[in-house]
SEKOL-135985 format. One line per 4 residues: number of its first residue (from 1); for each residue x, y, z of N, C-alpha, C. Coordinates in Angstrom, 3 decimals, always signed. Layout:
BEGIN
NUM = X Y Z X Y Z X Y Z; ...
END
This chain:
BEGIN
1 = +110.249 +90.238 +124.880 +110.702 +89.296 +125.883 +110.439 +87.861 +125.422; +111.052 +86.944 +126.090 +110.915 +85.526 +125.748 +109.477 +85.042 +125.913; +108.820 +85.530 +126.968 +107.432 +85.122 +127.219 +106.506 +85.593 +126.095; +106.689 +86.818 +125.653 +105.874 +87.345 +124.559 +106.099 +86.568 +123.275
5 = +107.345 +86.151 +123.032 +107.648 +85.335 +121.850 +106.932 +83.994 +121.921; +106.931 +83.384 +123.103 +106.251 +82.100 +123.274 +104.743 +82.245 +123.083; +104.175 +83.336 +123.599 +102.742 +83.567 +123.433 +102.391 +83.784 +121.964; +103.228 +84.531 +121.254 +102.993 +84.769 +119.832 +103.100 +83.467 +119.054
9 = +104.079 +82.632 +119.414 +104.235 +81.340 +118.747 +103.031 +80.443 +119.006; +102.515 +80.458 +120.218 +101.333 +79.663 +120.555 +100.130 +80.140 +119.757; +99.923 +81.459 +119.692 +98.801 +81.996 +118.904 +98.924 +81.583 +117.448; +100.133 +81.653 +116.911 +100.358 +81.284 +115.518 +100.038 +79.813 +115.283
13 = +100.473 +78.946 +116.184 +100.178 +77.516 +116.053 +98.674 +77.267 +116.088; +97.992 +77.931 +117.018 +96.538 +77.757 +117.135 +95.854 +78.222 +115.858; +96.267 +79.376 +115.337 +95.656 +79.899 +114.112 +95.889 +78.966 +112.928; +97.083 +78.421 +112.828 +97.377 +77.485 +111.725 +96.490 +76.247 +111.808
17 = +96.353 +75.700 +113.009 +95.536 +74.506 +113.191 +94.065 +74.780 +112.881; +93.574 +75.933 +113.307 +92.180 +76.285 +113.038 +91.959 +76.487 +111.546; +92.938 +77.078 +110.887 +92.821 +77.270 +109.443 +92.733 +75.923 +108.732; +93.491 +74.946 +109.204 +93.482 +73.604 +108.608 +92.199 +72.854 +108.926
21 = +91.686 +73.023 +110.161 +90.508 +72.264 +110.587 +89.688 +73.087 +111.589; +88.736 +73.893 +111.099 +87.933 +74.741 +111.987 +87.071 +73.966 +112.987; +86.834 +72.702 +112.734 +85.991 +71.901 +113.617 +86.787 +71.187 +114.708; +88.070 +71.484 +114.811 +88.930 +70.825 +115.783 +88.486 +71.174 +117.203
25 = +88.406 +70.181 +118.061 +88.037 +70.375 +119.453 +89.169 +71.061 +120.209; +88.815 +71.761 +121.274 +89.835 +72.459 +122.061 +90.851 +71.475 +122.646; +90.403 +70.307 +123.027 +91.323 +69.299 +123.569 +92.347 +68.888 +122.502; +91.901 +68.756 +121.255 +92.807 +68.421 +120.168 +93.804 +69.556 +119.929
29 = +93.326 +70.805 +119.972 +94.222 +71.951 +119.828 +95.283 +71.929 +120.921; +94.857 +71.696 +122.153 +95.792 +71.662 +123.281 +96.861 +70.595 +123.076; +96.441 +69.414 +122.656 +97.391 +68.324 +122.427 +98.376 +68.665 +121.310; +97.865 +69.229 +120.234 +98.717 +69.558 +119.086 +99.716 +70.672 +119.411
33 = +99.275 +71.657 +120.171 +100.132 +72.801 +120.492 +101.045 +72.487 +121.673; +100.605 +71.561 +122.528 +101.419 +71.187 +123.684 +101.165 +72.075 +124.897; +99.918 +72.531 +125.041 +99.542 +73.346 +126.194 +98.291 +72.740 +126.818; +97.914 +73.275 +127.976 +96.737 +72.738 +128.659 +95.461 +73.183 +127.961
37 = +94.377 +72.470 +128.251 +93.079 +72.810 +127.679 +92.639 +74.196 +128.140; +92.923 +74.535 +129.391 +92.594 +75.859 +129.911 +93.343 +76.960 +129.176; +94.602 +76.686 +128.838 +95.397 +77.662 +128.089 +94.831 +77.864 +126.688; +94.335 +76.780 +126.088 +93.729 +76.901 +124.758 +92.485 +77.782 +124.836
41 = +91.662 +77.594 +125.866 +90.478 +78.442 +126.032 +90.888 +79.909 +126.172; +91.950 +80.156 +126.925 +92.440 +81.521 +127.110 +92.879 +82.118 +125.772; +93.640 +81.358 +124.981 +94.116 +81.826 +123.677 +92.936 +82.066 +122.734; +92.003 +81.119 +122.673 +90.847 +81.262 +121.792 +89.993 +82.468 +122.180
45 = +89.764 +82.633 +123.485 +88.963 +83.767 +123.948 +89.642 +85.088 +123.592; +90.951 +85.143 +123.738 +91.689 +86.364 +123.404 +91.601 +86.650 +121.906; +91.719 +85.614 +121.081 +91.642 +85.796 +119.632 +90.238 +86.223 +119.195; +89.219 +85.677 +119.852 +87.842 +86.080 +119.549 +87.627 +87.531 +119.989
49 = +88.104 +87.863 +121.181 +87.935 +89.218 +121.709 +88.616 +90.262 +120.823; +89.781 +89.917 +120.283 +90.506 +90.839 +119.404 +89.924 +90.892 +117.998; +88.978 +90.003 +117.713 +88.348 +89.986 +116.395 +89.103 +89.164 +115.373; +90.079 +88.376 +115.821 +90.856 +87.540 +114.908 +90.142 +86.236 +114.578
53 = +89.286 +85.795 +115.477 +88.506 +84.574 +115.262 +87.035 +84.890 +115.430; +86.237 +84.125 +114.734 +84.789 +84.223 +114.872 +84.303 +82.839 +115.269; +83.451 +82.796 +116.260 +82.904 +81.527 +116.721 +81.590 +81.291 +116.006; +81.542 +80.248 +115.206 +80.317 +79.907 +114.493 +79.795 +78.576 +114.993
57 = +78.494 +78.367 +114.882 +77.964 +77.060 +115.247 +77.172 +76.511 +114.073; +77.092 +75.214 +114.027 +76.362 +74.559 +112.967 +75.780 +73.277 +113.519; +74.722 +72.822 +112.922 +74.082 +71.590 +113.383 +74.637 +70.417 +112.599; +75.242 +69.513 +113.332 +75.778 +68.309 +112.712 +74.654 +67.291 +112.544
61 = +73.837 +67.189 +113.560 +72.648 +66.348 +113.520 +71.499 +67.193 +114.043; +70.352 +66.660 +114.076 +69.173 +67.426 +114.458 +69.306 +68.074 +115.839; +69.761 +67.343 +116.828 +69.860 +67.881 +118.182 +71.294 +68.150 +118.627; +72.268 +67.878 +117.796 +73.668 +67.995 +118.168 +74.268 +69.237 +117.513
65 = +74.585 +70.244 +118.308 +75.172 +71.475 +117.788 +76.667 +71.452 +118.076; +77.470 +71.770 +117.073 +78.914 +71.871 +117.243 +79.348 +73.279 +116.917; +80.508 +73.629 +117.379 +81.047 +74.954 +117.149 +82.316 +74.860 +116.328; +82.588 +75.908 +115.567 +83.810 +75.973 +114.773 +84.368 +77.379 +114.898
69 = +85.674 +77.466 +115.001 +86.340 +78.762 +114.997 +86.758 +79.056 +113.573; +86.448 +80.257 +113.114 +86.749 +80.642 +111.747 +87.671 +81.846 +111.755; +88.684 +81.816 +110.910 +89.593 +82.944 +110.807 +88.905 +84.098 +110.098; +89.064 +85.283 +110.642 +88.533 +86.478 +110.006 +89.625 +87.085 +109.129
73 = +89.282 +87.985 +108.213 +90.322 +88.643 +107.415 +91.363 +89.333 +108.287; +90.915 +89.907 +109.402 +91.835 +90.547 +110.341 +92.821 +89.524 +110.899; +92.338 +88.310 +111.179 +93.184 +87.252 +111.714 +94.187 +86.774 +110.682; +93.775 +86.684 +109.452 +94.695 +86.240 +108.407 +95.851 +87.227 +108.304
77 = +95.554 +88.520 +108.414 +96.602 +89.537 +108.403 +97.514 +89.375 +109.622; +96.917 +89.203 +110.802 +97.698 +89.018 +112.031 +98.565 +87.772 +111.937; +98.024 +86.694 +111.376 +98.785 +85.456 +111.223 +100.009 +85.688 +110.350; +99.851 +86.454 +109.276 +100.998 +86.723 +108.402 +102.038 +87.570 +109.125
81 = +101.606 +88.532 +109.953 +102.557 +89.333 +110.721 +103.309 +88.477 +111.741; +102.570 +87.598 +112.426 +103.211 +86.705 +113.390 +104.200 +85.768 +112.704; +103.813 +85.267 +111.540 +104.711 +84.383 +110.793 +105.979 +85.120 +110.411; +105.836 +86.343 +109.948 +106.988 +87.149 +109.549 +107.906 +87.386 +110.746
85 = +107.324 +87.774 +111.908 +108.134 +87.991 +113.117 +108.802 +86.715 +113.561; +108.103 +85.602 +113.457 +108.646 +84.319 +113.879 +109.843 +83.928 +113.006; +109.739 +84.171 +111.703 +110.822 +83.828 +110.782 +112.057 +84.693 +111.053; +111.816 +85.982 +111.374 +112.948 +86.859 +111.684 +113.708 +86.333 +112.877
END
């Protein structure tokens, strides 16, 4: 269906952006993809739940902890499948 195609396209865009910049804030992802911040959280949570993304944290400064989403090997495979379907 059209809705499923749009959801797949959104996931693909999010995965591409994360691959380019794992430290990107959710607000930046939302702006780049053209969806709301809440929708980005929904997409990220779904990708983490499916095992396509891993949430890592790192200390930027002594008391300042930031998070980064990292693509897993499973996600890289899923991204290639989504890209292939999108091109078709």
